[in-house]
Backbone as numpy.savetxt, mean C-alpha at the origin, in Angstrom:
# Nx Ny Nz CAx CAy CAz Cx Cy Cz
-28.23 -35.80 33.67 -28.16 -36.38 32.74 -28.50 -35.45 30.80
-29.09 -34.84 31.17 -30.18 -33.50 30.31 -29.22 -32.85 29.80
-28.47 -32.39 31.16 -27.70 -31.15 31.32 -26.62 -31.44 30.62
-25.61 -32.74 30.70 -24.36 -33.15 30.06 -24.92 -33.16 29.01
-25.85 -33.59 28.60 -26.09 -34.29 26.93 -26.31 -32.96 26.21
-26.51 -31.63 27.25 -26.97 -30.09 26.30 -25.42 -29.83 26.31
-24.32 -30.21 27.60 -23.21 -29.04 26.92 -22.70 -29.99 26.16
-22.65 -31.36 26.03 -22.05 -32.06 24.82 -22.30 -31.17 23.46
-23.50 -31.33 23.21 -23.86 -30.80 21.84 -23.37 -29.32 21.66
-23.51 -28.29 22.95 -22.99 -27.31 22.70 -21.69 -26.59 22.49
-21.00 -27.54 23.11 -19.53 -27.68 22.75 -19.42 -28.20 21.32
-19.93 -28.94 21.02 -19.53 -29.68 19.88 -19.70 -28.54 18.64
-21.23 -27.65 18.58 -21.13 -26.55 18.02 -20.36 -25.17 17.84
-19.87 -25.20 19.30 -18.54 -24.25 19.47 -17.77 -24.39 18.50
-17.23 -26.39 18.94 -16.27 -26.44 18.10 -16.07 -26.55 17.19
-17.43 -26.76 15.80 -17.73 -26.69 14.59 -17.86 -25.18 14.12
-18.05 -24.57 14.77 -17.81 -23.23 14.72 -16.74 -22.48 14.77
-15.45 -22.83 15.90 -14.29 -22.94 15.81 -13.59 -23.05 14.56
-13.97 -24.14 14.12 -12.79 -25.13 12.63 -13.69 -25.12 11.78
-14.39 -24.36 11.48 -15.21 -24.16 10.44 -14.68 -23.67 8.90
-14.48 -24.21 7.93 -13.95 -23.59 6.83 -14.40 -22.39 6.06
-13.94 -21.13 5.62 -14.70 -20.27 5.37 -15.30 -20.72 4.02
-16.21 -20.13 4.08 -17.04 -20.06 2.71 -16.69 -20.23 1.48
-16.84 -21.06 0.53 -15.86 -21.22 -0.81 -16.57 -19.99 -1.54
-16.25 -19.00 -1.72 -16.60 -18.10 -2.61 -15.58 -17.85 -4.28
-16.25 -18.15 -5.43 -15.72 -17.92 -6.30 -15.39 -16.36 -7.22
-14.11 -16.04 -6.93 -13.74 -14.89 -7.94 -12.72 -15.07 -8.84
-12.81 -14.76 -10.08 -12.49 -14.67 -10.77 -12.02 -13.39 -11.48
-12.65 -12.35 -11.72 -12.77 -11.15 -12.31 -13.35 -10.00 -11.12
-13.22 -9.08 -12.04 -13.88 -7.71 -11.07 -15.29 -7.81 -11.13
-15.90 -8.72 -12.75 -17.36 -8.60 -12.42 -17.96 -9.97 -11.36
-17.03 -10.30 -10.82 -17.57 -11.10 -9.60 -17.21 -10.74 -8.17
-17.07 -9.38 -7.91 -16.89 -8.84 -6.85 -18.23 -8.29 -6.30
-18.78 -8.18 -7.48 -20.28 -7.66 -7.03 -21.36 -8.39 -5.46
-21.31 -7.51 -4.79 -22.50 -8.14 -3.84 -21.36 -8.61 -2.64
-20.19 -8.78 -3.00 -19.42 -9.41 -1.99 -18.93 -8.62 -1.11
-18.20 -9.44 -0.22 -17.17 -8.78 0.99 -15.61 -7.97 0.91
-15.29 -7.19 0.82 -14.63 -6.27 0.16 -13.69 -5.88 0.85
-12.64 -6.17 0.83 -11.25 -5.15 2.04 -10.44 -4.97 1.25
-10.29 -3.37 1.79 -9.15 -2.48 1.31 -8.10 -1.89 2.53
-7.36 -1.01 1.53 -6.80 -0.33 2.67 -7.46 0.92 2.89
-7.27 1.82 4.09 -8.65 3.27 3.75 -7.23 3.96 3.60
-8.48 5.00 2.36 -7.71 6.07 2.08 -7.30 6.09 0.28
-7.26 4.84 0.12 -6.41 4.12 -1.29 -7.59 4.21 -2.14
-6.47 4.25 -4.05 -7.42 3.82 -5.22 -8.54 2.73 -4.84
-7.94 1.83 -4.46 -8.99 0.99 -3.71 -9.95 0.70 -3.46
-9.70 1.58 -2.12 -11.40 2.19 -1.40 -12.16 2.77 -2.48
-11.99 3.43 -3.36 -12.49 4.13 -3.97 -13.49 3.49 -5.06
-12.05 2.45 -5.55 -12.65 1.67 -7.05 -14.01 0.90 -5.85
-14.04 0.59 -5.09 -14.87 -0.62 -4.61 -16.62 0.43 -4.43
-15.65 1.33 -3.49 -17.07 2.19 -3.37 -18.09 2.48 -4.48
-17.03 3.29 -5.53 -17.89 3.76 -7.02 -17.94 2.54 -7.68
-17.42 1.36 -7.95 -17.34 0.75 -9.01 -18.08 -0.94 -8.59
-18.71 -0.84 -7.33 -18.65 -2.26 -7.35 -20.30 -2.60 -7.30
-21.21 -2.98 -7.40 -22.47 -2.95 -6.87 -22.85 -3.55 -5.75
-23.23 -3.31 -4.81 -23.45 -3.99 -3.53 -22.74 -4.56 -2.53
-21.44 -3.92 -2.63 -20.15 -4.56 -2.54 -20.28 -4.50 -0.88
-20.27 -4.95 0.39 -19.80 -5.42 1.50 -18.43 -4.43 1.83
-18.04 -2.91 2.14 -16.52 -2.75 1.75 -16.58 -2.92 3.29
-14.87 -2.96 3.65 -14.81 -3.05 5.22 -12.70 -2.14 4.84
-12.96 -1.63 5.24 -11.60 -0.62 5.47 -10.47 -1.14 6.44
-8.93 -1.45 6.25 -8.55 -1.60 6.94 -7.37 -0.40 7.14
-6.34 -0.28 8.01 -5.10 0.06 8.24 -4.04 -0.39 7.28
-4.10 -1.29 6.90 -2.80 -1.79 5.73 -3.55 -3.23 5.49
-3.10 -3.20 4.22 -3.32 -4.35 3.12 -2.95 -6.20 4.15
-2.43 -6.13 4.49 -1.72 -7.19 5.22 -3.03 -7.61 6.30
-3.28 -6.60 6.74 -5.12 -6.58 8.41 -6.08 -7.08 7.40
-6.33 -6.96 5.98 -7.19 -6.95 5.15 -6.95 -8.46 5.02
-5.84 -8.75 4.53 -5.46 -9.94 3.71 -5.41 -11.49 5.29
-5.61 -10.82 6.60 -5.47 -11.62 7.38 -7.19 -12.13 8.17
-8.16 -11.07 7.55 -9.50 -11.25 7.90 -9.96 -11.93 6.23
-9.59 -11.49 5.86 -9.26 -12.62 4.25 -8.54 -14.00 4.09
-7.87 -14.31 4.73 -7.36 -15.81 5.33 -8.44 -16.35 6.66
-9.22 -15.55 7.34 -9.86 -16.02 8.40 -11.26 -16.15 7.23
-11.43 -15.89 7.15 -12.94 -15.95 6.24 -13.91 -14.89 6.85
-13.26 -13.85 6.97 -14.06 -12.23 7.36 -14.71 -11.91 6.07
-14.10 -11.94 5.05 -13.58 -11.09 4.04 -13.98 -12.30 2.48
-14.61 -11.51 1.58 -14.27 -12.24 0.70 -12.88 -12.28 -0.83
-12.58 -10.72 -0.79 -11.75 -10.61 -1.19 -10.81 -9.20 -0.70
-9.28 -8.90 -1.26 -8.79 -7.57 -0.68 -8.32 -7.13 -2.45
-8.71 -5.57 -2.61 -8.48 -5.21 -3.61 -7.54 -4.33 -3.10
-6.19 -4.40 -3.62 -5.11 -3.54 -3.52 -3.73 -3.33 -4.31
-2.33 -2.58 -4.52 -2.01 -2.43 -5.29 -1.45 -3.77 -5.78
-0.70 -4.05 -6.60 0.34 -4.95 -7.56 0.75 -5.76 -6.65
2.10 -4.40 -6.82 3.10 -5.00 -5.76 3.27 -5.38 -3.85
2.27 -4.25 -3.06 2.19 -4.91 -2.13 1.33 -6.48 -2.06
0.87 -6.54 -2.73 -0.28 -7.77 -2.85 0.46 -8.94 -3.53
1.31 -8.83 -3.78 2.59 -10.07 -4.41 3.34 -10.57 -2.77
3.68 -9.05 -2.47 4.55 -9.26 -1.09 3.49 -10.11 -0.26
2.54 -10.06 -0.35 1.47 -10.59 1.18 1.07 -11.67 0.65
0.57 -12.13 -1.00 0.34 -13.50 -0.88 1.84 -13.94 -1.08
3.23 -13.49 -1.13 4.45 -14.29 -0.61 4.73 -15.48 0.32
3.91 -14.14 1.41 3.86 -14.56 3.12 2.98 -15.56 3.48
1.82 -15.91 2.99 0.46 -16.27 2.73 0.37 -17.31 1.67
0.86 -18.03 1.83 0.57 -19.37 0.49 -1.17 -19.96 0.50
-1.66 -19.51 1.22 -3.08 -20.00 0.71 -4.14 -18.75 0.00
-3.28 -17.60 -0.03 -3.77 -16.79 -0.84 -3.55 -16.73 -2.44
-4.17 -15.84 -2.98 -3.85 -15.97 -4.59 -4.01 -14.81 -5.36
-3.52 -14.07 -6.20 -3.82 -13.13 -6.70 -4.76 -13.18 -7.93
-5.29 -12.30 -8.34 -6.51 -12.89 -9.78 -6.20 -10.91 -10.43
-5.77 -11.04 -11.41 -5.66 -10.07 -12.41 -6.70 -9.70 -13.08
-7.12 -9.02 -13.35 -8.17 -8.20 -14.73 -7.90 -7.55 -15.61
-8.13 -7.37 -16.58 -7.85 -6.82 -18.09 -8.30 -5.42 -17.77
-9.77 -4.79 -16.92 -10.17 -3.69 -16.92 -8.78 -2.78 -15.68
-8.27 -3.66 -15.14 -7.05 -2.64 -13.94 -5.76 -2.66 -14.62
-5.78 -3.66 -15.52 -4.43 -3.19 -16.51 -4.55 -2.08 -17.56
-5.81 -1.60 -18.26 -5.94 -0.71 -18.97 -6.10 0.41 -17.82
-6.36 0.17 -16.91 -6.03 2.18 -15.90 -5.24 1.86 -15.01
-3.91 1.47 -15.52 -2.58 1.64 -14.62 -2.97 2.84 -13.87
-1.99 3.07 -12.78 -2.45 4.15 -11.36 -0.83 4.70 -11.71
-0.92 5.83 -11.58 0.82 6.59 -11.56 0.91 6.93 -10.11
2.32 6.43 -9.20 2.41 6.69 -8.15 3.80 8.22 -8.46
3.13 9.74 -7.41 3.85 10.36 -7.32 3.98 10.83 -6.03
5.22 11.91 -5.79 5.39 12.30 -4.07 4.51 13.75 -4.59
3.88 13.50 -3.23 2.68 15.03 -2.90 3.90 15.62 -2.13
3.41 17.30 -2.22 3.65 18.43 -1.64 2.99 19.14 -1.22
2.95 20.41 -0.61 1.89 20.77 -0.02 1.64 21.81 -1.31
0.66 22.52 -1.63 0.20 23.04 -2.83 0.74 24.48 -2.39
2.09 24.72 -3.51 2.55 26.18 -3.53 3.69 25.84 -3.38
4.46 24.69 -2.74 5.82 24.46 -2.25 6.38 24.25 -3.43
6.72 25.50 -4.43 7.26 25.47 -5.78 9.03 24.59 -5.47
9.41 25.59 -4.59 11.18 24.99 -3.99 11.36 23.39 -3.77
10.68 23.05 -3.01 10.81 21.60 -3.10 10.06 20.78 -4.36
9.24 21.15 -4.99 8.43 20.51 -6.34 9.85 20.23 -7.02
10.02 21.41 -7.40 11.38 21.69 -8.19 12.48 20.61 -7.98
13.11 20.55 -6.55 14.57 19.75 -6.49 13.66 18.42 -6.28
12.25 17.80 -6.04 11.84 16.77 -5.87 11.89 16.19 -7.66
11.06 17.17 -8.47 11.19 16.77 -9.76 12.98 16.23 -10.73
13.81 17.28 -10.17 15.11 17.65 -10.26 16.10 16.25 -9.78
15.52 15.45 -8.72 16.14 14.40 -8.22 15.50 12.98 -9.03
14.44 12.57 -9.35 13.51 11.81 -10.07 14.25 11.85 -11.40
14.22 13.14 -12.33 14.91 13.35 -13.49 16.39 12.32 -13.72
17.57 13.08 -12.02 18.42 12.90 -12.36 18.88 11.44 -11.88
18.02 11.20 -11.54 18.01 9.23 -10.72 17.94 8.41 -12.18
17.03 8.69 -13.14 16.44 8.30 -13.91 17.54 8.39 -15.38
18.54 9.55 -15.02 19.45 9.33 -16.02 20.94 8.91 -16.05
21.17 8.97 -14.68 22.16 8.64 -14.29 22.41 7.01 -13.98
20.98 6.08 -13.91 21.15 4.63 -14.11 20.64 4.65 -12.31
20.79 5.86 -11.39 20.30 4.98 -10.02 18.67 4.71 -9.82
18.02 5.35 -10.78 16.68 5.03 -10.63 16.16 3.25 -11.06
17.37 2.91 -12.47 16.87 1.31 -12.34 17.53 0.41 -11.23
18.60 1.32 -11.08 19.40 0.42 -9.96 18.18 -0.08 -8.44
17.26 0.84 -8.46 16.68 0.87 -7.14 15.52 0.07 -7.45
14.96 -0.17 -9.17 13.92 -1.24 -9.03 14.63 -2.38 -9.29
15.69 -2.53 -9.50 16.33 -3.77 -9.34 16.55 -4.54 -7.80
16.93 -3.34 -6.99 16.84 -3.81 -5.51 15.66 -4.04 -5.37
14.91 -3.49 -5.60 13.51 -3.70 -4.39 12.47 -4.56 -5.04
12.72 -4.81 -6.54 11.09 -5.22 -7.18 12.51 -6.51 -8.55
13.24 -7.15 -8.25 14.13 -8.05 -8.47 12.99 -8.98 -9.39
13.69 -9.63 -9.70 12.86 -10.75 -10.88 13.24 -11.98 -9.77
13.68 -12.34 -9.15 13.74 -13.15 -8.10 13.47 -13.29 -7.19
12.79 -12.41 -7.03 12.29 -11.65 -5.11 13.04 -11.64 -4.14
14.56 -11.48 -4.48 15.34 -11.60 -3.54 15.63 -9.41 -3.11
14.70 -9.18 -1.99 15.09 -7.48 -2.30 16.35 -6.98 -1.17
17.34 -6.56 -2.44 18.72 -5.89 -1.54 18.21 -4.59 -1.11
18.75 -4.29 0.12 18.39 -3.13 0.45 19.43 -1.92 0.55
19.27 -1.00 -0.15 20.46 -0.32 -0.29 21.10 0.14 1.07
22.34 0.66 0.99 23.07 1.17 1.93 22.27 2.65 2.75
21.71 3.30 3.70 21.04 3.90 4.20 21.77 5.41 3.74
21.67 6.78 3.52 22.49 7.72 3.65 21.35 9.19 3.37
22.24 9.43 4.79 21.53 10.47 5.48 22.28 11.35 5.92
22.40 12.67 4.66 22.99 13.82 5.44 23.52 14.10 6.67
24.28 14.73 7.09 23.75 15.31 8.32 23.85 16.71 7.82
22.71 17.11 8.57 22.17 18.89 8.52 21.39 19.57 9.46
21.90 20.78 9.81 20.49 21.12 10.74 19.32 21.38 9.90
19.06 21.16 8.51 18.22 21.84 7.52 17.60 20.08 7.89
16.21 20.04 8.17 15.57 18.51 7.69 14.35 18.85 6.85
14.19 17.81 6.39 13.16 17.12 5.47 12.42 16.38 5.95
10.97 16.13 6.19 10.38 15.15 7.20 9.30 14.31 5.78
9.62 13.41 5.53 9.04 12.40 4.77 7.42 11.70 5.69
6.73 11.69 5.12 5.28 10.96 5.77 4.99 9.80 4.74
5.05 8.67 5.20 4.66 7.84 4.72 3.94 6.55 5.32
3.55 5.60 4.80 2.33 4.48 5.69 3.05 3.28 5.42
3.85 2.60 6.67 5.12 1.65 6.40 4.82 0.17 6.21
3.46 -0.08 5.42 2.98 -1.15 5.43 2.97 -1.55 3.96
3.58 -1.07 2.95 3.22 -1.02 1.46 4.85 -1.48 0.93
4.81 -2.40 1.52 6.22 -3.48 0.29 6.03 -3.10 -0.82
6.73 -3.35 -1.67 8.43 -2.97 -1.52 8.58 -1.52 -1.15
7.20 -0.49 -1.37 7.92 0.83 -1.17 8.25 1.82 -0.34
7.28 1.04 0.94 7.69 1.55 2.33 7.33 0.02 3.53
8.25 -0.27 4.26 8.20 -1.05 5.10 8.83 -1.46 6.19
8.71 -1.90 7.69 9.53 -2.21 8.56 10.33 -3.16 8.27
11.83 -2.97 8.89 12.88 -4.35 8.47 13.72 -4.25 9.94
13.77 -4.58 11.07 13.76 -4.75 11.94 13.32 -3.71 12.63
14.66 -2.57 13.32 13.68 -1.39 13.93 13.92 -0.28 12.99
13.91 -0.28 11.81 13.60 0.69 10.69 12.89 0.55 9.40
12.57 1.99 9.03 11.22 1.71 7.79 12.26 2.17 6.08
12.50 0.91 5.54 12.98 1.14 4.56 12.25 1.43 3.65
12.39 0.98 1.97 11.60 0.85 0.79 12.39 1.51 -0.55
11.62 1.22 -1.61 11.60 2.48 -2.25 11.74 3.64 -2.45
10.32 4.20 -1.56 9.91 5.59 -1.51 10.80 5.98 -0.62
11.67 5.43 0.33 12.76 6.12 1.20 14.20 6.36 1.24
14.66 5.09 -0.03 15.62 5.29 -0.12 15.96 6.90 -1.33
14.55 7.01 -2.34 13.88 7.99 -2.98 14.02 9.43 -2.42
13.46 9.47 -0.96 13.07 10.44 -0.14 14.41 10.51 0.45
15.86 9.94 0.51 16.78 9.94 1.46 18.18 10.93 0.15
17.51 10.46 -1.57 17.96 11.28 -2.41 17.72 12.62 -2.77
16.50 12.84 -2.20 16.00 14.14 -2.57 16.39 15.03 -1.56
16.51 14.64 -0.15 17.17 15.38 0.86 18.67 15.64 1.03
19.08 14.14 0.21 20.74 15.10 -0.24 20.90 16.17 -0.80
19.90 15.91 -2.57 19.69 17.05 -3.18 19.27 18.47 -2.23
18.25 18.50 -1.55 18.13 19.22 -0.98 19.01 20.29 0.54
20.02 19.14 0.39 20.97 19.47 1.48 20.76 19.70 2.63
19.79 18.18 3.25 18.81 18.31 4.08 19.36 17.15 4.90
18.98 16.95 5.99 18.55 15.43 6.67 17.59 15.18 6.47
16.93 13.72 6.48 16.01 13.24 6.41 15.31 12.91 7.96
13.98 12.90 7.67 13.18 12.09 9.20 12.07 11.75 8.32
11.74 10.58 8.74 11.04 9.33 8.19 9.71 9.42 9.32
8.51 9.67 8.97 7.36 9.36 9.69 6.12 8.60 9.72
5.69 7.68 9.88 4.77 6.78 9.80 3.53 6.98 10.25
2.71 6.86 9.95 1.37 7.33 10.32 0.39 6.30 9.17
-0.77 6.83 9.40 -2.12 6.09 8.76 -2.07 6.94 7.27
-2.14 6.03 6.35 -2.26 6.55 4.85 -3.43 7.42 4.76
-4.65 7.08 5.21 -5.54 8.50 5.29 -5.11 9.86 5.71
-4.54 9.46 6.85 -3.69 11.01 7.65 -2.81 11.39 6.70
-1.94 10.95 5.94 -1.09 11.42 5.56 -1.36 13.07 4.53
-2.27 13.27 3.99 -2.48 14.83 3.27 -2.94 15.71 4.43
-3.79 15.20 5.44 -3.93 16.47 6.36 -2.68 16.56 7.26
-2.18 16.07 7.18 -0.58 15.87 7.51 0.37 16.69 7.16
-0.03 16.71 5.71 0.80 17.42 4.78 0.35 18.80 5.14
-1.06 19.31 4.77 -1.46 20.54 5.07 -1.42 21.09 6.16
-1.27 20.68 7.38 -1.32 20.98 8.71 0.67 21.11 8.90
0.97 20.76 8.16 2.88 21.36 8.08 3.67 20.31 8.84
2.73 19.29 9.11 3.44 18.26 10.18 4.55 17.68 9.41
4.62 17.01 7.95 5.28 17.01 7.33 5.30 17.50 6.38
7.00 17.56 5.28 6.96 18.22 4.18 6.85 17.73 2.91
6.89 15.98 3.04 6.30 15.66 1.48 5.63 14.09 2.20
5.64 13.74 1.14 4.41 11.96 1.01 5.14 11.43 -0.10
5.34 10.31 0.36 6.24 9.39 -0.62 5.95 7.97 0.22
4.74 7.53 -0.38 3.98 6.09 0.44 2.94 5.68 -0.92
4.01 5.45 -2.22 3.04 4.59 -3.10 1.75 5.46 -3.13
1.76 6.85 -3.24 0.24 7.12 -3.97 0.30 7.22 -5.15
-0.88 7.05 -5.52 -1.71 7.21 -6.90 -1.80 8.89 -7.07
-1.96 9.47 -8.65 -2.37 10.73 -8.72 -3.66 10.63 -9.01
-4.98 11.88 -8.26 -6.31 11.29 -8.79 -6.51 12.92 -8.51
-7.73 13.43 -9.40 -8.14 14.95 -9.87 -8.72 14.45 -8.45
-9.00 14.03 -7.83 -9.55 14.38 -6.27 -8.49 14.84 -5.20
-6.88 13.87 -5.21 -6.16 14.61 -4.64 -5.49 15.81 -5.17
-5.23 16.47 -6.13 -5.00 17.25 -6.69 -5.26 18.76 -6.29
-6.78 18.40 -5.93 -7.84 19.60 -5.14 -6.79 19.99 -4.14
-6.19 18.65 -3.39 -5.37 19.32 -2.05 -4.12 19.38 -1.77
-3.61 18.66 -2.91 -2.05 18.67 -3.28 -1.26 18.84 -4.05
-0.40 19.43 -4.62 0.93 19.44 -5.86 1.77 17.68 -5.91
1.65 17.60 -6.90 2.35 16.12 -7.47 3.47 16.26 -7.92
4.37 15.48 -7.96 5.81 15.83 -8.20 5.39 14.54 -9.96
6.65 14.97 -10.76 6.19 13.49 -11.70 6.31 12.90 -11.37
5.55 11.76 -11.87 5.14 10.60 -12.15 6.57 9.50 -11.87
6.63 8.66 -11.36 8.07 7.69 -11.10 7.66 6.33 -11.04
6.54 5.64 -11.14 6.44 4.47 -11.11 4.21 4.38 -11.80
4.54 3.62 -12.38 3.30 2.99 -12.77 2.66 1.64 -12.27
1.70 1.48 -12.11 0.74 0.24 -10.93 -0.85 -0.33 -11.85
-1.02 -1.37 -11.05 -1.73 -1.70 -11.38 -3.23 -2.27 -10.14
-4.51 -2.27 -9.84 -4.77 -3.03 -8.62 -5.44 -4.33 -8.78
-5.30 -5.14 -8.10 -5.50 -6.68 -8.54 -6.07 -7.02 -7.28
-6.56 -8.38 -7.09 -7.71 -9.03 -6.36 -6.87 -9.94 -5.63
-6.87 -9.84 -4.33 -6.43 -10.77 -3.58 -7.76 -11.92 -2.86
-7.17 -13.27 -3.41 -8.71 -14.09 -2.68 -8.11 -15.94 -1.90
-9.08 -16.25 -1.62 -8.33 -17.57 -0.74 -8.39 -18.58 -2.24
-7.26 -19.57 -2.08 -6.99 -20.56 -2.97 -8.57 -21.59 -3.06
């Protein structure tokens, strides 16, 4: 009888643990992040911000923002710090989460640019010329409208990949919508379409190589890829290791929390 009662009690405890709701944590600004369990995507400026600016933070780094968001939903962490547009896509797919915006992040926007191996002036000039041309002829505006529409209904432009023996290898991390993500069996996104334009300008075919975000710069330095288009923010630390194109987009960090 004692064994049955003990077993029933143990079962109740385990059940309670399995269905326990995540502990409520109030986070309404960057000031509330202090001492909290925070998830970030490895190798990003969000990770750097938490490491350097949030006292007592218990940092967890993930391969993608979505992986961090899943841990947030499950109550393993208290918040996620991530770039604005990918965060919006995550929350759109997860109604139990919401976004907190902070004036600090709004005042410290980050600029995305394409990274090239140091000294590769020819490719850098081609990329800058492509960006300038797209902004002048309306293709850039059309690309923004396609991947960042006001109604949220993304329209993926038809893929254009020139047939050429000459090849350019674009390195990316396909877990950062709407800039790069997997749709069906292919990798699509704002940066991917821009990469196609760059390859076309260089009379080359384009090969897209997906890898972990924090592996991109080492791969570029090793010559595994020719350029990085991955929603990568320009930072002084990164400029020590790569050359950057002219900026093509400005973004800010946000905080994702449970509702």
